[in-house]
N, C-alpha and C positions, 0 to 999 in steps of 0.2 A: 732282757730276757723276755721272751714271748709268753704270754699267759695261755695256759691250756684249760680245757674245760674241767680238769681235775684239780686245778689250783684252788686251794681252800678260800682264798680271798676273792676269786672270781665270782663265786656265788653270792657274795655279800656286797650289797651296794655301798658305795662310799657315803660317808656322812653328808647328808644334804642332797644326795642324788638317788632318786628312785627310778626304776625302769620306766621309760617313756617320758622322762623329764630331762631337759638339757641343763647346761650349766647355769642358765638364767632362771630355771624353774618353769619355763614354758613347756607345755606338752606338744607333742608333734610326733609324726611318724619318721623313724630313721630310715635312711637309705632310699629316699624318694628318687624317682627316675632322674638320671643325670647327675645326682649328688655323688661326689667322690669323697668317701670317708678317709680321714687321716689315719695313719697307722700309729700304733703305740710307740714305735721308735721315733716318729716325727714329733710326737707330743712330749715324750719323756724329757725332763729337765737334765741338762748336762751335769756331770759330777762337780765341775768347778763352781757351779751355782751353789751347791750345798756347802762348799768351802767358804764362800761368802757369808752364808747364813750362820755357819758355825762360828766364824770369827765374830760376827755381830752378836751372837748369843753369849759369847764370853767377854764381850766389850766391857761390861761393868767391872769385872774382876781384873781385866787387862789394864784398865784405867787406874784401878786401885793399886796394882803392882808397878805400873809405869805411867805416872800422871802426865808425863810430857809426850805421851803417844797419842793424845787426842787429835792433833792434826791429821795423823795417818788414818785414824778411824773415821774422821770427817771425809777424807778423800775416798776411803773404802765405801762408805755409805753412798757418796755421789757416784762412784763407779758402779755400784750395785744397782742403783736406780737407773743409770744410763744404759747399762747392759740389759737390764730387764725390759726397758722400753724399746730397745733397738734389736739386739740379737735374738731375744726371746720372743719377739712379736708373734711368730708362728704358733707359739704355745700358749697364747692368751686364753684359749678355751679351757685348757687345764688349769691355768692360773686363776681364772675366775671361779672355776669349780672349787679349787682348793681354798680360796679366800672366802667364798660364800658358804663353804661346808661347815657344819657344826663341829666336825672332827678337828679341823684346823683351829677353830676358836678354843676347843677343849685343850689342844696341844699348847696353844699360846698361854692360856691361863694356867695349865699344869706347870709349864716352864717357869712362869713368874712365881707361882707358889712354891715350886722346888727351890728356886733361888732364895727366896725370902725365908722359907721354912728351914733350909740348910744353914743359912747364916744365923738364924735365931737359935736353932738347936745347937749348933757348935758353940755359940756364945754362952748359952745356958749351961753347957757341959764344961765350960772353961777352956774350950779349944777355939776361941775366936780366931778368924783369919787376920793375922796382922803382918805376916811376912810376905815378901814378894813371891816367894816359892808357893806359899799356900794359895795365894790368889791365882797364880798361873795354873796350878793344879786344878782349882775350882773352875777356871775358865776352860781348861781342857775337857773337864767332866761335862760342863754345860754345853760345850760345842759338840761333844760326842753324842749326848742325849738328844740335842736338837737335830742333828743330821740323822740319827737313827729314826727319830719320829717322823721327820719330813720324808724320808725314804719310804717309810711304811705308809704314810698318808698318800703319797704320790702313787705307790703301787696299788693301793686299794681303790683310788679314784680312777686309775687307768683300767683296772679290771672291771669296774662298774660301767665305764664308758663302753667297753667292749661288750659286756653283757647287755647293755641297753641298745646296742647297735649303733652307737655314736662314733665308734672307732673300730678299726680292724686290728687283729692280733698280729 
């Protein structure tokens, strides 16, 4: 979806990105002569990438539900790294922006806190996750929350790049 000037997130810079700064934090002028700016569509991460991240976010509970599944998760992690370094190479500017941004770190810490806090709270209330179904449901919740937050962070970062003149809508 192309971002318009009326989009609420377009006026807010992404975490860690101010107008006039690129993904590495260096200042410079955008759109210098001869520079071809990437479009938002070229930089946007594909939907299947978020699927990888969602499964990895639920990995702890998936392993608690199915302990024999760890080889499949190791293969998935290796595939994720391989795909990220090969097929997503053109999107490195966005990836650097996302990983260096304060928003992404906040999301990561919030997800870890959510996982630990949920398990502690459920245990304190006497509803500790002990069944495979409980762990699968928790994995689905963590995957959903992770994908939702990553989509939001990506959208905000892309809008900030367009606003800063580092990408075209």
